[in-house]
C-alpha positions as a LaTeX table, in Angstrom:
\begin{tabular}{lrrr}
\hline
Residue & $x$ (\AA) & $y$ (\AA) & $z$ (\AA) \\
\hline
Met1 & 85.73 & 8.94 & 234.86 \\
Ala2 & 86.72 & 9.12 & 231.71 \\
Lys3 & 83.84 & 10.42 & 230.12 \\
Lys4 & 84.29 & 13.60 & 232.89 \\
Lys5 & 87.92 & 13.90 & 231.90 \\
Gln6 & 86.88 & 14.32 & 228.32 \\
Arg7 & 83.80 & 16.70 & 229.17 \\
Gln8 & 86.21 & 18.64 & 231.20 \\
Gln9 & 88.81 & 19.20 & 228.86 \\
Gln10 & 86.13 & 19.97 & 225.93 \\
Val11 & 84.96 & 22.82 & 228.27 \\
Lys12 & 88.11 & 24.68 & 228.87 \\
Pro13 & 89.43 & 25.02 & 225.75 \\
Ala14 & 86.11 & 26.41 & 224.46 \\
Lys15 & 86.33 & 29.06 & 227.14 \\
Gln16 & 89.94 & 29.88 & 226.46 \\
Val17 & 89.10 & 30.17 & 222.40 \\
Glu18 & 86.21 & 32.76 & 223.43 \\
Glu19 & 88.52 & 34.77 & 225.64 \\
Gly20 & 90.94 & 34.47 & 222.70 \\
Asn21 & 88.69 & 35.58 & 220.01 \\
Ser22 & 87.69 & 38.79 & 222.08 \\
Leu23 & 91.34 & 39.82 & 223.00 \\
Ser24 & 92.61 & 39.00 & 219.48 \\
Asp25 & 89.63 & 40.97 & 218.13 \\
Gln26 & 90.85 & 43.89 & 220.35 \\
Leu27 & 94.05 & 43.36 & 219.38 \\
Ser28 & 93.58 & 43.29 & 215.52 \\
Ser29 & 91.67 & 46.28 & 215.26 \\
Asp30 & 94.63 & 48.40 & 217.53 \\
Ile31 & 97.08 & 46.63 & 215.27 \\
Leu32 & 94.87 & 47.68 & 211.76 \\
Ala33 & 94.51 & 51.22 & 213.07 \\
Lys34 & 98.65 & 50.91 & 213.28 \\
Leu35 & 99.05 & 49.70 & 210.30 \\
Lys36 & 96.87 & 52.17 & 208.37 \\
Glu37 & 98.44 & 55.05 & 209.75 \\
Thr38 & 102.32 & 53.60 & 208.98 \\
Lys39 & 100.57 & 52.70 & 205.44 \\
Gln40 & 99.68 & 56.63 & 205.07 \\
Gln41 & 102.74 & 57.75 & 206.35 \\
Leu42 & 104.25 & 55.41 & 204.07 \\
Val43 & 102.60 & 56.88 & 201.19 \\
Thr44 & 103.05 & 60.42 & 202.15 \\
Ala45 & 106.64 & 59.71 & 202.22 \\
Glu46 & 106.91 & 58.25 & 198.83 \\
Gln47 & 104.89 & 61.30 & 197.27 \\
Gln48 & 107.27 & 63.58 & 198.78 \\
Lys49 & 110.19 & 61.63 & 197.38 \\
Glu50 & 108.42 & 62.11 & 194.03 \\
Glu51 & 107.78 & 65.63 & 194.22 \\
Glu52 & 111.63 & 66.08 & 195.14 \\
Arg53 & 112.86 & 64.01 & 192.28 \\
Gln54 & 110.81 & 65.74 & 190.05 \\
Ala55 & 111.97 & 69.18 & 191.25 \\
Gln56 & 115.34 & 67.89 & 190.96 \\
Leu57 & 114.72 & 66.79 & 187.24 \\
Ala58 & 113.67 & 70.05 & 186.14 \\
Phe59 & 116.38 & 71.96 & 187.83 \\
Glu60 & 118.86 & 69.78 & 185.98 \\
Lys61 & 117.02 & 70.21 & 182.66 \\
Lys62 & 117.17 & 73.89 & 183.27 \\
Glu63 & 121.17 & 74.00 & 184.03 \\
Lys64 & 121.60 & 71.59 & 181.08 \\
Glu65 & 119.94 & 74.36 & 178.78 \\
Lys66 & 121.60 & 76.76 & 180.49 \\
Asn67 & 124.85 & 75.73 & 179.71 \\
Lys68 & 124.38 & 74.43 & 176.23 \\
Ser69 & 127.26 & 75.60 & 173.91 \\
Phe70 & 126.37 & 77.44 & 170.81 \\
Glu71 & 126.51 & 74.57 & 168.57 \\
Glu72 & 124.47 & 72.50 & 170.49 \\
Leu73 & 122.01 & 75.51 & 170.04 \\
Leu74 & 122.49 & 75.42 & 166.12 \\
Asp75 & 121.75 & 71.92 & 166.06 \\
Glu76 & 118.57 & 71.70 & 168.26 \\
Tyr77 & 116.66 & 74.86 & 166.87 \\
Gly78 & 118.44 & 74.86 & 163.13 \\
Phe79 & 120.42 & 77.35 & 161.41 \\
Gly80 & 117.80 & 80.33 & 159.95 \\
Gly81 & 120.50 & 82.25 & 158.11 \\
Ser82 & 118.30 & 82.43 & 154.89 \\
Lys83 & 115.63 & 84.54 & 156.76 \\
Phe84 & 117.65 & 87.59 & 156.02 \\
\hline
\end{tabular}
């Protein structure tokens, strides 16, 4: 009798494993698709943030250049008084 119980116990887990694999494969493909979609969304969001940061830096640089004093402009570009 002990042998019959052991055989029955061995058969049942095997069936559960087979059923579990097919179910896990289906879940994995669904989850994998969702993860890929989420990754693409994150990459897109990151690119958009980087573009916004670059635009902000360009704007700040332009504003800083526009608001420079005469002394700062002379320091940056030099004094060309000897040309005349």
